C-alpha positions in Angstrom: 34.5 42.8 -3.0 36.5 45.0 -5.7 36.2 48.6 -5.4 35.8 49.0 -9.4 32.0 49.3 -9.0 32.3 51.2 -5.8 31.2 54.2 -7.6 27.9 54.1 -9.9 27.3 57.1 -12.0 23.4 58.4 -11.5 22.9 57.7 -15.6 24.1 54.1 -14.1 21.4 53.8 -11.7 19.0 56.4 -13.4 16.5 53.7 -14.6 16.8 51.6 -11.4 15.9 54.9 -9.9 13.1 55.9 -12.1 11.4 52.6 -11.7 11.5 52.5 -7.9 9.9 55.4 -7.5 7.1 54.7 -10.5 6.6 51.6 -8.4 6.8 53.2 -5.3 8.6 50.2 -3.3 11.8 51.9 -3.0 12.9 49.1 0.1 12.5 46.6 -2.5 15.1 48.2 -5.2 17.2 46.5 -7.0 19.7 48.0 -5.6 19.2 45.9 -2.4 20.2 42.8 -4.1 23.9 43.8 -4.1 25.5 43.5 -1.0 27.6 46.4 -1.7 24.4 48.8 -1.7 22.6 46.7 1.3 25.7 47.7 2.9 25.1 51.1 2.3 21.3 50.7 3.4 22.7 49.2 6.9 24.0 52.5 7.4 21.2 54.6 7.2 19.2 51.7 8.9 20.9 50.7 11.6 23.3 52.3 13.9 26.8 52.0 14.4 27.8 48.8 16.4 24.5 47.4 16.7 24.7 44.2 18.1 21.4 42.9 16.7 22.7 44.1 12.7 25.5 43.3 12.8 25.0 39.1 13.5 22.4 39.1 11.4 25.0 40.4 8.6 27.8 38.1 9.9 25.5 35.5 9.1 23.2 35.6 6.4 25.2 38.5 4.1 23.8 42.3 3.7 21.4 41.5 1.2 19.6 38.5 2.9 19.5 40.4 6.4 17.7 43.1 4.9 15.0 40.5 3.6 14.7 39.2 7.7 13.7 42.6 8.8 10.6 41.9 10.8 10.2 38.1 10.2 8.8 36.3 13.0 11.9 34.2 13.4 13.9 37.4 13.5 11.8 38.9 16.4 15.0 41.6 17.4 14.9 42.9 13.7 11.7 44.7 14.7 13.6 48.1 15.9 14.7 48.1 12.0 11.5 48.6 10.8 10.4 52.2 10.5 13.9 53.3 9.4 13.5 50.2 6.3 10.4 51.9 5.6 11.8 55.0 5.0 14.8 54.1 3.5 15.3 55.7 0.0 19.0 54.6 -0.9 18.3 55.7 -4.6 18.2 59.0 -2.9 21.5 58.3 -0.6 23.2 57.6 -3.3 22.4 60.8 -5.2 23.6 62.7 -2.4 26.6 60.7 -2.3 27.0 61.4 -6.2 26.3 64.9 -5.5 29.4 65.3 -3.6 31.7 63.2 -4.9 31.2 60.2 -2.1 31.9 56.5 -2.8 31.0 53.8 -0.9 33.7 50.9 0.2 33.0 48.0 1.9 35.4 45.4 3.9 37.6 43.4 1.2 38.0 46.5 -1.2 41.3 47.5 -1.9 40.6 50.5 -0.3 39.1 49.2 2.9 41.7 50.4 5.9 42.3 46.8 7.2 42.4 48.0 11.0 39.2 48.2 11.2 38.9 44.6 11.0 40.4 44.3 14.4 36.8 45.8 15.9 34.5 43.7 17.1 31.8 45.2 14.9 33.2 47.1 12.0 31.4 49.0 9.6 28.8 48.2 7.8 30.4 50.1 5.1 32.5 53.7 4.8 31.1 56.5 3.2 34.3 58.6 1.2 35.0 61.9 -0.2 38.1 62.9 -1.6 40.7 61.2 -4.0 42.7 59.6 -1.0 43.3 55.9 -1.2 41.7 55.2 2.1 43.5 52.2 2.7 46.6 53.1 1.7 47.5 56.1 4.0 46.0 54.6 6.6 49.2 51.6 6.7 51.5 54.4 7.9 49.1 57.0 9.8 48.6 58.9 13.3 45.6 59.8 15.0 46.1 63.4 16.6 43.5 64.1 19.2 42.5 66.3 22.0 40.5 68.8 24.0 37.5 70.7 22.3 38.5 73.8 24.4 42.1 73.7 23.9 45.0 76.3 24.9 46.9 78.3 22.9 49.5 76.0 23.7 48.0 72.9 23.0 46.7 73.9 19.3 50.2 75.0 18.7 51.6 71.6 19.4 49.0 70.0 17.6 49.7 71.9 14.7 53.2 70.6 14.8 53.2 67.7 15.5 50.5 67.2 13.0 53.3 68.9 10.7 56.4 67.4 11.2 54.3 63.4 11.2 52.8 65.0 7.9 56.7 65.8 6.4 57.7 62.0 7.5 54.8 60.8 5.3 52.4 60.3 7.8 48.8 60.6 6.9 46.9 62.7 9.8 43.8 61.3 11.3 41.1 62.8 13.3 37.7 64.1 13.9 37.8 67.7 12.6 36.3 68.9 15.9 37.4 72.1 17.4 40.4 72.3 19.2 43.0 70.1 18.9 41.8 68.0 15.6 41.3 71.5 13.8 44.6 72.8 14.8 45.7 68.8 13.7 43.8 69.4 10.3 45.5 72.7 9.9 48.9 71.1 10.6 49.4 68.7 8.2 47.3 70.9 5.5 49.8 73.3 5.5 52.6 71.0 5.4 50.9 69.7 2.5 50.2 66.1 4.2 47.2 64.2 3.5 44.8 64.3 6.4 41.8 62.2 7.1 38.7 63.7 8.9 36.6 61.2 10.7 33.1 62.4 11.0 29.7 61.6 13.3 27.3 62.9 11.0 27.3 62.2 7.2 29.9 62.8 4.7 28.3 66.0 3.4 27.1 67.3 6.6 30.2 69.2 7.9 30.3 68.9 11.7 30.8 71.5 13.6 29.0 74.1 10.8 31.8 76.5 11.6 34.2 73.7 9.8 32.8 73.4 6.2 35.5 75.4 4.9 38.1 73.3 6.6 36.3 69.9 5.8 36.1 71.1 2.1 39.9 71.3 1.7 40.6 68.2 3.8 38.0 66.4 1.2 40.2 68.5 -1.5 43.8 66.3 -1.1 42.7 64.0 1.7 39.4 61.9 2.7 36.4 62.6 4.6 34.8 59.5 6.1 31.6 58.3 7.7 30.0 55.3 8.8 26.6 56.5 8.9 24.6 57.7 5.7 25.1 61.2 4.2 22.3 63.7 5.3 22.6 61.8 9.0 22.9 64.1 11.7 25.6 63.9 14.6 24.5 62.6 17.9 25.9 62.0 21.4 27.0 58.2 20.7 28.1 59.0 17.2 30.6 60.6 18.1 31.9 57.7 20.7 31.2 55.2 17.8 33.6 57.2 15.6 36.1 57.8 18.1 36.5 53.3 17.4 37.3 54.6 13.9 40.2 56.8 14.6 41.5 54.5 16.6 41.9 51.4 14.8 42.3 52.7 11.1 45.1 54.1 12.1 48.5 53.0 13.7 48.7 54.8 17.0 47.2 57.6 18.5 48.7 61.0 20.2 46.3 62.9 22.8 47.7 66.3 22.9 45.4 67.6 26.1 42.5 65.9 27.5 41.0 66.6 30.6 40.0 64.1 32.6 36.9 63.1 31.4 38.4 64.1 28.1 36.7 62.7 24.9 39.7 61.6 23.7 40.8 59.8 26.0 38.1 56.9 25.0 40.1 57.6 21.8 43.6 56.4 23.9 41.9 53.6 25.5 40.2 52.2 22.2 43.6 52.1 20.7 45.3 50.3 23.4 42.0 48.0 23.3 43.2 47.3 19.5 46.6 46.8 19.7 47.6 50.4 19.2 50.1 52.8 20.5 49.2 55.5 22.7 51.0 58.5 23.1 50.7 61.4 24.8 52.0 65.2 25.0 52.5 66.9 28.5 51.7 69.9 29.2 51.8 72.4 32.5 51.3 70.9 35.5 49.1 73.5 36.9 46.9 73.1 33.7 43.2 71.0 34.4 43.7 70.8 29.9 46.8 69.1 30.3 45.4 66.4 33.8 44.3 63.4 31.6 47.4 63.3 29.7 49.4 63.2 32.6 47.3 60.2 34.3 47.3 58.9 31.0 51.5 58.4 31.9 51.1 58.0 34.8 48.9 55.1 34.5 51.2 53.2 31.7 48.3 53.9 29.0 50.5 56.6 27.1 54.0 56.7 26.2 55.5 60.8 26.6 56.5 62.4 23.4 56.7 66.1 23.0 56.9 66.4 18.8 56.8 64.6 15.6 60.3 63.1 15.9 59.8 61.0 19.4 56.2 60.3 17.9 57.3 58.9 14.5 59.6 56.6 16.4 56.3 55.4 18.5 54.4 54.8 15.7 56.8 54.0 12.9 59.0 51.5 11.6 62.2 50.2 13.2 65.0 51.6 12.4 63.6 54.0 9.5 61.9 56.3 12.2 64.2 55.9 14.6 66.6 59.0 16.6 69.4 59.0 18.7 69.1 59.2 22.0 68.9 62.9 23.0 71.6 64.4 25.6 72.8 67.6 26.8 76.1 68.9 25.5 79.2 66.7 26.4 81.9 68.1 28.3 85.4 66.8 28.6 85.3 65.5 31.9 82.4 63.4 31.4 83.9 60.1 31.0 86.4 60.5 33.8 87.3 58.1 36.2 86.1 58.9 40.0 89.8 60.0 41.2 90.8 62.5 38.5 87.4 63.4 38.4 87.9 64.9 42.3 91.2 66.5 41.9 90.1 68.4 38.7 87.2 69.8 40.5 89.1 70.2 43.1 91.3 73.3 40.9 90.5 76.4 41.6 89.8 78.3 37.9 91.8 81.1 37.9 94.8 80.0 40.1 97.4 76.7 40.7 98.2 74.5 43.8 100.7 73.2 44.7 100.4 68.8 45.4 100.3 69.3 48.9 97.7 72.1 48.9 95.7 70.1 46.5 95.7 67.1 48.3 94.6 68.9 51.6 91.6 70.2 49.0 91.0 66.9 47.3 91.0 64.8 50.9 94.0 62.8 49.0 97.3 61.4 49.5 100.0 63.7 47.4 100.3 60.1 45.1 97.1 60.1 44.4 96.5 63.2 43.2 100.0 63.1 41.2 98.6 59.6 39.8 95.2 61.9 39.1 97.5 64.7 37.5 98.9 62.5 35.0 95.6 61.4 33.6 94.3 65.1 33.4 97.2 66.7 31.6 97.2 63.8 28.7 93.5 64.8 28.2 94.6 68.3 27.9 92.7 69.4 31.0 95.2 70.7 33.4 98.8 72.3 32.8 101.8 72.6 34.9 103.3 76.0 36.6 106.7 75.1 37.8 105.7 72.9 41.0 102.5 73.8 41.2 99.1 73.0 38.9 96.2 74.7 37.6 92.8 74.2 35.0 93.6 74.3 31.4 91.3 77.3 29.8 
C-alpha cells in the first residue's frame, strides 16, 4: 500500500459519509471495502494484539476479516460483534482529520519497519505531526523510566535526550509523568525530533496535565497510537503500548525504575526483539534505581552514564564510537616495575645517596643505579653530586 492515499480530506469522504448515514448502515460503508480504512476500523473493533483478529487479518486481509465477523464458521469472532455494530469509521476519520491525524499501515513508506518484528504488529497506526515516522525511527532511541521519578532521574533523562537529539537521534517515549516527560522536554529543548506513543487516541492526551506537552510534540515530531481516536487509556493498553516503543526504536535506555516498574517491561520487550537495552545507574540507596541496577546485574542492560555512551551502544560502529575514558595520565604510568619502585622510594623534598636509596627500596646498589639511569632519561629524577632527588 502506498502512503499517497493515507490522508483523505473531508470533502473526499463527504458523499460517502452522508450516504452511509442516510442508509443507516454505517458498518457497510464503502470505506470498509478498502484495506487501509478496514485496518483503521480494526483499530476500533479489536484490542491491540488480539490473537483472533491478528489471525483473521493475516489469513484473509482486513476487508474480508470484517465480513467474516459473526459467521457460523468463525465462532471466535463473536467477540467483535458488539463493537462492529457500534462502528462509525466515518466519524473516526473525521475526528482524525480534525486533529491532523493520518492512518499508516504495514507496507507504507512511513511504517516503522521495526514493528514488523512483533508477532502481532498493530493493525495500523494513527499519527499526528509532520515527522516521517518511518524515517525518524531508523535512528532513534527510546528513553523510559519511572513515573514517580526523582529530581536526579528527571535531570539525567532530560540531559540524555538532549544529548542524543544533538547527535541526530529521535527520542521515543510514552509522554507519561516523570522520566518520559523529562525525555520529551529535553529533546524539544535541543530542537530534536521526539515521538510520543500513547495508550489512548491520538487526540486524547493522557495524562491530561500533559496536553500542552503533547501538542508541542505534534507540532514538530509525531504523536502515535494504535487505537482509534477517542479510545480511552487502559492498563492493558499501556502494556501493549510499551512493545511499540521498544521495537520502533533502535534501543531503549531506562533512566530510573523500581523493581516492578512498567519501564522494565519495555526493556524486556526490547531485549526479546534483539534491541540494545541500556540503563543509567543511580544511588545505591535509591529504590527508584533498584530496577536499573538489577537489569545491569542480570545482563539485561548495558550501563551508560551520558548521551555519548548511549549513542555508542545505539548508533553506528565507528560513527558513534567514543574514545576509551581514563583519568589524567602521569609521567610514571608506563614505567617498568623496578624504575617505578625506585622513583617512589625517593623523597619529594630531599635527596638520597645510592646506599640509602638501596636500603629504602630493598634493591642492590647496581639495580638502583640502572633504574636511576632510566628515570634520568625520562626527566623524572635529577642528580645532586652523589645524591639523587625527584625532579619537581
